[in-house]
DRENGU-200809 format. One line per 10 residues: number of its first residue (from 1); their letters; for each residue x, y, z of C-alpha. Coordinates in steps of 0.02 Angstrom, whole numbers. Layout:
BEGIN
NUM = A = X/Y/Z; ... $
//
This chain:
BEGIN
1 = XXXXXXXXXX = 980/-1208/-574; 1081/-1242/-729; 1068/-1124/-877; 1121/-1165/-1055; 1210/-1030/-1156; 1262/-1017/-1336; 1366/-874/-1404; 1408/-787/-1566; 1578/-708/-1599; 1585/-533/-1670 $
11 = XXXXXXXXXX = 1710/-498/-1807; 1735/-311/-1798; 1833/-298/-1962; 1692/-379/-2060; 1552/-313/-1947; 1473/-485/-1938; 1436/-623/-1816; 1484/-806/-1824; 1405/-942/-1720; 1518/-1020/-1588 $
21 = XXXXXXXXXX = 1434/-1189/-1606; 1462/-1241/-1425; 1339/-1259/-1282; 1399/-1196/-1113; 1316/-1236/-947; 1317/-1116/-800; 1254/-1153/-625; 1152/-1014/-542; 1144/-998/-354; 977/-976/-264 $
31 = XXXXXXXXXX = 975/-786/-273; 1025/-787/-457; 891/-917/-493; 759/-803/-418; 815/-659/-527; 821/-771/-679; 643/-829/-648; 584/-648/-632; 667/-597/-796; 648/-751/-906 $
41 = XXXXXXXXXX = 491/-686/-990; 569/-519/-1035; 707/-574/-1152; 809/-414/-1165; 801/-380/-978; 866/-556/-949; 1004/-528/-1078; 1058/-364/-999; 1056/-438/-824; 1180/-571/-877 $
51 = XXXXXXXXXX = 1282/-449/-981; 1302/-331/-833; 1331/-462/-697; 1508/-484/-632; 1479/-669/-595; 1431/-700/-776; 1572/-597/-853; 1699/-683/-742; 1632/-853/-792; 1648/-810/-976 $
61 = XXXXXXXXXX = 1827/-748/-954; 1882/-892/-844; 1785/-1041/-913; 1710/-1007/-1084; 1842/-900/-1170; 2000/-902/-1064; 2148/-810/-1138; 2032/-710/-1251; 2047/-532/-1185; 1984/-412/-1318 $
71 = XXXXXXXXXX = 1870/-541/-1398; 1694/-479/-1434; 1548/-597/-1413; 1361/-593/-1390; 1236/-714/-1315; 1139/-806/-1449; 1035/-914/-1333; 991/-925/-1149; 904/-1092/-1120; 768/-1087/-1252 $
81 = XXXXXXXXXX = 766/-898/-1272; 848/-857/-1438; 931/-693/-1483; 998/-759/-1648; 878/-651/-1750; 973/-497/-1690; 1134/-556/-1773; 1069/-638/-1931; 914/-540/-1980; 896/-516/-2167 $
91 = XXXXXXXXXX = 766/-428/-2271; 707/-603/-2321; 681/-659/-2139; 514/-732/-2089; 360/-637/-2033; 385/-685/-1850; 550/-590/-1849; 470/-439/-1932; 332/-437/-1802; 457/-452/-1659 $
101 = XXXXXXXXXX = 561/-305/-1720; 409/-199/-1763; 355/-215/-1582; 531/-193/-1510; 572/-38/-1612; 395/34/-1612; 388/32/-1801; 216/60/-1875; 192/-8/-2048; 46/-63/-2152 $
111 = XXXXXXXXXX = 98/-229/-2224; 120/-214/-2412; 227/-349/-2490; 299/-228/-2618; 372/-126/-2474; 443/-273/-2375; 621/-235/-2429; 605/-53/-2375; 530/-107/-2209; 671/-234/-2183 $
121 = XXXXXXXXXX = 800/-98/-2216; 721/7/-2078; 736/-139/-1957; 918/-162/-2009; 953/22/-1967; 883/-3/-1792; 979/-166/-1775; 1146/-81/-1813; 1131/10/-1647; 1050/-132/-1549 $
131 = XXXXXXXXXX = 1183/-259/-1601; 1320/-147/-1532; 1226/-138/-1365; 1220/-328/-1357; 1406/-356/-1384; 1509/-409/-1234; 1692/-363/-1245; 1804/-471/-1139; 1909/-349/-1041; 2065/-379/-941 $
141 = XXX = 2000/-330/-771; 1913/-470/-680; 1777/-402/-568 $
//
């Protein structure tokens, strides 16, 4: 099975993400395909499985970003599963993003449009931590 990936690059000095703009294809073997199919409906479990898999990290270091030890990246898309909202959420983001993060971070809030900015700031506080968890640092050691 072939999986399509897109990445964002983390700029630590500016504490911001920039889109890579490239699509990368990775071929999963049969066992990896089974795991992918089990996790594809649980987006963050799928993300973490790839992030923690030696085969995936080696592929990134050898094929996607060779000669980029120390570079920090994050996955912005796995096939049609998008993680872009984690990197570019703003207080003015759409309702669908608010609902996603309310559920993810167990935030209870009665919707009042005058308080939307305050609510968005609470999401941003949670995202500061979550974004750091999603970053993949390309390290020298190949597993």
